[in-house]
C-alpha positions in Angstrom: -7.2 55.5 55.2 -10.3 56.5 57.1 -13.5 54.7 56.1 -16.9 56.3 55.9 -19.3 56.0 58.8 -22.4 53.8 58.7 -24.8 52.1 61.0 -22.9 49.0 61.6 -22.4 48.1 65.3 -19.0 49.1 66.7 -16.7 46.6 68.4 -16.5 47.5 72.0 -14.9 44.4 73.4 -12.9 41.5 72.1 -15.0 38.8 70.5 -15.3 35.4 72.2 -12.0 33.5 72.3 -12.7 31.2 69.4 -14.2 33.9 67.2 -11.4 36.3 68.1 -8.7 33.8 67.2 -10.4 33.1 63.9 -10.7 36.9 63.2 -7.0 37.4 63.9 -6.0 34.5 61.7 -8.1 35.8 58.9 -6.3 39.2 59.1 -2.9 37.5 59.4 -3.6 35.3 56.4 -4.8 38.2 54.3 -1.7 40.3 55.2 0.7 37.5 54.3 -1.1 36.9 51.0 -0.6 40.6 50.2 3.2 40.2 50.5 3.9 41.2 54.1 6.5 39.2 55.9 5.5 39.7 59.5 2.1 40.4 61.2 1.3 41.2 64.8 -1.5 42.7 66.9 -1.2 45.3 69.6 -3.5 47.6 71.6 -3.8 51.1 70.4 -1.7 52.5 73.1 1.9 53.3 73.9 3.5 52.6 77.3 4.0 55.6 79.6 7.7 54.9 79.8 8.0 55.0 76.0 6.1 58.3 75.8 8.4 59.8 78.5 11.5 58.7 76.7 10.3 60.2 73.5 9.5 63.5 75.1 12.9 63.6 76.8 14.5 63.0 73.4 12.8 66.1 72.1 13.5 68.1 75.3 17.2 67.4 74.9 17.2 68.6 71.3 18.3 65.2 70.0 15.9 65.4 67.0 18.0 68.2 65.4 16.3 69.8 62.4 13.4 67.3 62.5 10.9 69.9 63.8 8.0 67.7 62.6 8.7 65.3 65.4 8.1 68.1 68.0 5.1 69.5 66.2 3.3 66.1 66.4 4.7 65.1 69.8 1.4 64.6 71.6 -0.2 62.8 68.7 2.8 60.6 68.2 3.0 59.7 71.9 -0.7 58.7 72.2 -2.6 56.7 69.5 -5.9 57.7 71.1 -5.1 61.4 70.4 -4.3 60.4 66.8 -7.6 58.6 66.4 -9.9 58.2 69.5 -11.8 55.3 68.0 -8.8 53.1 67.6 -8.9 50.0 69.7 -6.2 47.8 68.1 -3.3 48.0 65.7 -2.3 45.5 63.1 1.5 45.9 62.8 3.0 44.8 59.5 6.6 44.2 58.6 8.3 44.0 55.2 11.7 42.3 54.9 14.3 44.3 52.9 17.3 42.1 53.8 20.4 42.6 51.6 22.1 39.8 49.8 25.6 40.9 50.9 27.2 42.7 53.8 26.7 46.4 53.1 29.8 47.3 55.1 32.1 45.8 52.5 31.5 48.8 50.2 33.0 51.2 52.8 36.5 50.1 51.7 35.9 51.2 48.1 36.6 54.9 48.5 36.0 55.8 44.9 32.5 54.4 45.2 29.5 55.7 47.1 27.8 53.8 49.9 24.0 54.1 49.8 21.9 52.7 52.6 20.4 49.4 51.8 16.8 50.6 52.1 17.4 53.4 49.4 19.0 51.3 46.7 15.7 50.8 44.7 12.1 52.0 44.9 10.7 54.1 47.7 9.4 51.6 50.2 6.7 54.0 51.3 4.9 53.5 48.0 4.8 49.7 48.2 3.9 49.7 51.8 1.1 52.1 51.3 -0.4 50.1 48.5 -0.4 46.9 50.5 -1.6 48.6 53.7 -4.5 50.2 51.7 -5.4 46.8 50.3 -5.5 45.2 53.7 -7.4 48.1 55.2 -10.0 47.9 52.4 -10.4 44.2 52.9 -10.9 44.7 56.7 -13.5 47.4 56.0 -15.4 45.4 53.4 -15.2 41.9 54.9 -14.9 42.5 58.6 -17.0 45.7 58.9 -14.0 47.5 60.5 -13.2 51.1 60.6 -9.6 51.6 59.7 -6.7 54.1 59.2 -3.3 53.2 57.8 0.1 54.6 58.7 3.6 54.3 57.5 6.6 56.1 59.0 5.8 59.5 57.5 2.8 59.7 59.9 3.1 60.5 63.7 3.1 57.0 65.1 5.6 55.5 67.5 5.7 52.4 65.3 8.7 50.6 66.8 7.1 50.6 70.2 3.9 49.2 68.7 5.9 46.6 66.8 7.5 45.4 70.0 4.1 45.3 71.7 2.8 43.2 68.7 5.6 40.7 69.1 7.4 41.6 65.8 10.7 42.3 67.5 12.3 44.6 70.1 14.0 47.9 70.0 17.7 47.2 70.1 20.4 49.3 71.7 20.7 51.1 68.4 17.0 52.2 68.8 15.9 50.3 65.7 13.7 47.2 65.7 15.4 43.8 65.8 13.5 40.7 64.7 14.3 37.1 65.8 13.4 36.0 62.3 14.5 38.8 60.1 17.3 40.6 61.9 17.5 44.4 61.5 16.1 44.7 58.0 12.4 45.4 58.5 10.1 48.1 57.2 7.0 48.8 59.3 3.5 49.9 58.7 0.3 49.9 60.7 -3.5 49.5 60.3 -5.3 51.1 63.2 -8.8 49.7 63.6 -11.9 50.0 65.9 -11.9 46.2 66.2 -11.0 45.0 69.7 -8.5 42.3 68.8 -6.6 40.3 71.3 -2.9 41.6 71.3 0.0 39.3 70.7 2.6 38.8 73.5 5.1 41.6 73.5 8.7 40.7 72.4 11.3 40.9 75.1 14.8 42.4 74.8 17.4 40.0 73.6 20.4 42.4 73.3 22.0 41.1 76.5 25.5 42.6 77.1 26.2 43.1 73.3 27.4 46.6 72.4 28.4 46.1 68.8 26.0 48.6 67.4 27.1 51.3 69.9 30.8 50.8 69.3 30.8 50.8 65.5 29.1 54.1 65.1 31.6 56.3 63.2 30.3 59.6 64.8 29.6 58.4 68.3 25.9 59.2 67.9 24.8 57.0 70.8 24.5 58.8 74.1 24.1 55.4 75.7 22.3 52.1 75.0 18.9 52.8 73.4 19.6 56.6 73.2 20.5 58.2 69.9 21.5 61.8 69.4 20.3 62.3 65.8 22.4 65.4 65.4 25.5 63.2 65.3 24.0 60.4 63.2 25.2 60.0 59.6 21.7 59.0 58.5 20.4 62.2 59.9 23.2 64.3 58.6 23.0 63.0 55.0 19.3 62.8 54.7 17.5 65.1 57.1 20.0 67.9 57.8 19.4 70.8 55.4 22.5 72.9 56.1 26.2 72.5 56.1 27.4 69.4 57.8 29.6 70.2 60.8 33.4 69.7 60.1 33.8 67.3 63.0 31.7 64.6 61.3 32.9 64.9 57.7 35.9 62.6 57.8 34.0 60.0 59.8 31.3 59.9 57.0 33.8 58.2 54.7 31.9 57.3 51.5 28.4 57.2 53.0 26.4 59.6 50.9 22.9 58.6 51.8 22.2 57.0 55.2 24.3 54.6 57.2 23.9 50.9 57.9 26.7 50.2 60.3 24.7 49.8 63.5 22.2 47.6 61.7 24.7 45.5 59.8 26.8 44.4 62.8 23.8 43.1 64.9 24.4 39.4 65.7 20.8 38.6 65.2 21.3 39.2 61.5 22.5 35.6 61.4 18.8 34.8 61.0 18.2 37.5 58.4 16.9 36.5 55.0 17.5 38.1 51.6 14.4 40.0 50.5 12.3 38.3 47.8 10.5 41.5 47.0 11.7 42.8 43.5 11.1 46.4 44.5 13.7 46.1 47.2 16.4 44.4 45.1 19.2 47.0 44.5 19.3 48.8 41.2 22.6 48.0 39.4 23.6 51.7 39.3 23.1 52.1 43.0 25.0 49.0 44.1 28.4 50.6 43.9 28.0 53.9 42.1 31.1 56.0 41.2 31.5 59.2 43.1 32.6 61.0 40.0 29.4 60.2 38.2 27.2 61.2 41.1 29.0 64.5 41.6 28.4 65.5 38.0 24.6 65.3 38.3 22.8 68.5 37.6 19.2 69.2 38.7 17.6 67.5 35.7 19.8 64.5 35.7 19.4 64.1 39.5 15.6 64.0 39.1 15.8 61.6 36.3 18.2 59.1 38.0 16.3 59.1 41.3 12.7 59.2 40.1 10.7 56.9 42.3 13.6 56.7 44.8 13.6 57.9 48.4 16.9 59.7 47.6 15.0 62.2 45.5 13.6 63.9 48.6 16.9 65.2 49.7 17.2 67.4 46.6 20.2 67.6 44.3 22.2 70.2 46.3 22.2 68.3 49.6 22.9 65.1 47.7 25.9 66.5 45.9 27.0 68.1 49.2 27.3 64.5 50.6 29.1 63.2 47.5 31.7 65.9 47.7 32.4 65.0 51.3 32.9 61.4 50.1 35.2 62.7 47.3 37.3 64.6 49.9 37.5 61.3 52.0 38.6 59.2 49.0 42.2 60.2 49.0 42.2 60.0 45.2 43.7 63.1 43.7 42.4 62.1 40.3 38.9 63.1 41.5 40.0 66.7 42.2 39.0 68.1 38.8 35.4 66.9 39.5 35.4 68.9 42.8 37.0 71.9 41.1 34.3 72.2 38.5 31.8 72.5 41.3 33.5 75.6 42.8 31.2 77.6 40.5 28.0 75.7 41.3 24.9 77.9 42.0 24.4 76.3 45.4 26.5 77.5 48.4 26.1 74.1 50.0 27.8 72.5 47.0 30.5 75.2 46.6 31.4 75.0 50.3 31.9 71.2 50.2 33.9 71.5 46.9 36.3 73.7 48.8 36.5 71.2 51.7 37.1 68.3 49.3 39.8 70.1 47.3 41.6 71.0 50.5 42.0 67.2 51.1 42.8 66.2 47.5 45.3 68.7 46.1 48.6 70.1 47.1 48.8 73.2 49.2 50.2 75.2 46.3 47.3 74.1 44.0 44.8 74.9 46.7 46.2 78.4 47.1 46.0 78.9 43.4 42.3 77.9 43.4 41.7 80.2 46.4 43.1 83.2 44.6 40.9 82.5 41.6 37.6 82.0 43.5 37.6 83.5 47.0 37.4 87.2 45.9 34.2 86.5 44.0 32.5 84.5 46.7 29.8 86.2 48.7 28.4 83.4 50.8 29.8 83.5 54.4 29.8 79.7 54.8 31.8 79.2 51.6 34.2 81.9 52.6 34.6 80.2 56.0 35.6 77.0 54.2 38.3 78.8 52.2 39.6 80.5 55.3 39.5 77.4 57.5 41.3 75.2 54.9 
């Protein structure tokens, strides 16, 4: 949220200690009053090592289909390139801690597991409203120039959050908070005010490897290094094509995102259930039936997920994910649901309907279905599924 220029003097150095502390505390108090759960201050810069690690991540192709990361690489790696006038960053955290262990749902194979963050409203909307309110106040009351960012913008926010003392990047590459565990949304207000930074948080992972060892698809190259191309969150949300066969069984009933590496972190013993109504799970997304989700057409999908982050995947990719979960359910009673989708307009959906049926019906029944549908199929990927099965 850039503000208009005027003739006010620019802050070129931190104010005197007493005035600087009061200024920071005014900002902190205002942010907390707006509903943020964590507030910290950092310089508008990213450490050279962090920049190099990010560029190496891109060079190794670990970002997969997320071309937008590479397009904005230089801007993302240097806040000064993003906005040269930026001197400081106010880093804000919003707690979305769940009331129960999200891993418990993985045992209910006829139900879908949706990542905790996506079980209600899109957090970007709430964060943006509050960030704009804080930025507007800083502009009007503190004569500050400001810009706001949430994670759709090219900002290395986890590094800034660690520099601001909100937490540290764990071995799973996500932020871990001493006070709130793994469940923290982040947003930033960049400003031309020269504010004294908080003390950076140190790494408290120690020898723990739980997050690395629980990953169903072995997506971690090593501690602190993720290959997104193997990550279930990436595969179910960002990946636009057919999900590689090697990962399908490991996905289980995870149809949108994956919380495994977050949920097992020992620091979650200090996590708190969110008090924000917008982040409390909708009843229909707490343990939804796979059958119901697989039957959503385009109109129903848009209606059910209006205002939800799930909507951005689109109906076809979403049902692709649901069909993989159907195939992993081991429940033959769900086969008719998959069979009806053999005639779906989307090749993504048809291909995964074939894969699911190969796991749910007898070989005789599968051959019968193959004779009925294969000859009429023109999409090479769907044909490949029939032939592979």
